N, C-alpha and C positions, 0 to 999 in steps of 0.2 A: 387774380393778382395782374394779369395783363389788361384789365379793363381800363379804359380811358375815360375822362371826364368830358361829357358831351353835351352840348346845349342846342335845342331844336326849337325853332319858332314855327307857328303854324302846325302844331303837333296834334290837334284835335280831329283832323279829318284828312281825306285823301292820302297822299303819299306821306305826308307828315306824320300821320298816325302809324302807318305801316313801318316807317324808318324808326320811330320811336320804339315800336314794339319789337323790331328786329335788334336794335340796339341793346334793350333790356336783356333778351334772351342771349345775346352774345357776352353778358357779363359786364357791360360797360355802365358807368354810373352817369345816369341820364337825367337832366334838367331840360324840362319842357314847358312851353308857354302856348297859349291859345286863348280864345274867348269863350268857348263852349264848357261851362263848368261840370255838366254830367260826364263829358268825354275826358276831362281832366281827372275827375274822381276815378274813373276806370283806369286811366294811366298810372295813378297814384297806387291802386291797388295792385298794379302789376310791378310796382317798384320804382316808378319815376318820381323825381322831385319837381312839382308843378307849380306854376304861377299862372294864375288868370290875370290877362293883360290884353289891353287894347293898343295896338301898336301905332294908332294914329294919334295917341296922346303921349306928348314928350314926359309927363310924370311917370307913365307906366313904363316907358322905356328906361327911365333913370332907375325907378324902383327895382325892376328886374336885373338890370346889370349891376346895380349895387349889391344885390344879394346873391349873386352868382360867385363861386369860388374861381380860382385860375383854371381856365379851360385847356384841354387838349385839342378840341374840335368845336367849332360853332357852325351850325348848319342854318342858313339863312333861307328857309323854306316858305315862310308865310307869303301868300300872294293873293291878289285880287283882280278880277277882270270883268268887265262889262263890254260886251261885244255890240256896239252900235257905231253908227257914223258919228265922226267927232261932232258935227254940228247938230245932232240929236241928243248929244248928253248933256246933262246938267252940270252946272260948275261943281257941285258937290261930288258927282260921280268921278269928275276928273281929280279932283283934289284927293279923294279918298284913294284912288288907284296910286297917285303920285306918293302919298304918305306911306302906303303900306308897301308897295314894290320898290321904292326908291329911298325915300327919306328914311324911313326906319331901319333898314339895313345898313345904310350908310353911317347913321347916328350909332347903331349899336356896334358896328365894326370899330368906329373911332374908339369907344369905350373899351371893348373886349380885347382889341388888339394890344392895349398897353401892357398887360401882364405878359402876354405872348412875347413881346419884344424884350421885355426885362428878363424873361426865362430863356430867350432865343430858342423857343420852341412853340408849335402851334401850327393849326390848320383851319382855315376858313373855307367853307364851301357855300356856294350861291346856287340856288335853284333858279336858273334862267329859263329861258323858252326859246325854241326855234324862232319865234316871233321877234326875239331879239336880233336875229340875224337877216331874216326875210319876213317883212310885213305883208299882211293880207288886208283886204278891205274890211271895214267894219271892226278893224282891231288896231286903228291908228294910234289911238292913246295909250292901249295896253302894250303895243309894239314898241312905242318910245320909251315906256317905263323899263322895258326889258332891254332895249339898246342901251339905255343909261347903266344898267347894272352889268352889261357886257364891257362897257367902257371903264366903269369902275372896277371891275375884277382885273380887267388887263393892266391898268395902271397900278393898281394896289399891289399886284403880284410882282412888280418890279420894285416897288417901295419896300416890301417886306421881305424880300429876297436876302438882304444882308444880314437879317436877323434870323433866318433859317425858318421863317414861317411861311407855310405853304398856302397857295391859293388855287382853288377848283371852281371851274364853273360847269355846271351841268345844263345842257340844252336839250331837253326832252321835246318830242312833237306833242300832239294832243293825247291825252291821258284819259282813259275810261274811268273817271271819277265824277263825283257830284259837282265839281268844279264847272264842268261843261254846262249843266243845268243852270247854274248861276250866272254864267256869262251871257248865255243866250237863252232866254226864257221860251223862245219859239221853237227850240230843239232843231232848227234847220241846219246848223253847223255841224251837230252831232250826226245827224242823218247823212250829211254830204261827205263826211270823213269816216264814216263807220267802219270801213274796211281797213283803215290805216290806225285805229286807235290802239294805243299801247296798254298792255296790262300794267297796272299800277305796282304790282309785285316785282315786275321786271325792272322797273324804274328805280324802286326802292332799293332793290338788291345791287344795282349798279352803283348807286350812291354809297350804301352801306360798304361795299366792297373797297372803294376808293378811300375809305378812312384809314385802312392799312396800308394802301398803295396809291399815295397822292399822285395826281396827274394833273395836266394844265387844264384839260377840258374833256368832256364826255358828251358825244352826240348820240342821241337815241331816237330812232334807229340810227345805225351808223350810216345808212344812206343819206341821212339828213346833212351830214358833214359835206357830202358831196353837192347837195343842193344849194347850200350857202356858198360854196365856191363858184358854183355855176351862176349864181346870182350877181357875183362880182364881176363877172365878165359878159353875162347875158341877161341883165335884169328885166328887159322887156319880155323876153321868152318865159321867165320863171313867173313874173306877174300875170301873163296870159294864162299860164297853166294853173295858177293858184286863184284866178279870178272865180272859178266855178264853186269855191268853198262855202259861199254865201248865196242866197237868193238875191237877185237884183232889186228888189222891192225897198 
């Protein structure tokens, strides 16, 4: 009876899948979207209401939003990263990262927030990244998309405050999920930060916990919050320390 109506993007893999499973177990009414049909079928068997969708396509965004009920919580989790120098990326790579990481959550937020505003009730959670606060080499485009979400979340929070709609931004460091293999096929990045990788279950737990206790932002691990503050006052030092996260080739 205390379950909330929750919508999750990027629900078919990584932390999105774990968040979805946790929310179902907690008794929430879950709507989930992703590209992978077999994973969606599995989530459907667990009790989720699923939509197969490609969030780079406006028609899919509109179809999903049109078929959702009024939401208590929207978790914008879908993300895409390709870790290469900006000058080595293809235009299609850049456009896809912008579409998935920036354009889709902004367009969906505009649509889904309407009913929250009318009801004066709701919570929007953005899964950002520490890259949205502190960029690293070979991640300039990805960092730019996460910087954009940081700015969007901060501004949106003030815009929705009069309607009692909460906005939370989650800033995890690197997470030990298949995402790392997708962003860097050489696996060099994963090897360089192996000691610092977050367990996906820990990140998912932090996100699910803030559903009941909305906060402004969550940094994972907490020390990352200090790193971003240090970057504001000593950017050259932080850039020097972070330069070893990729091979220089």
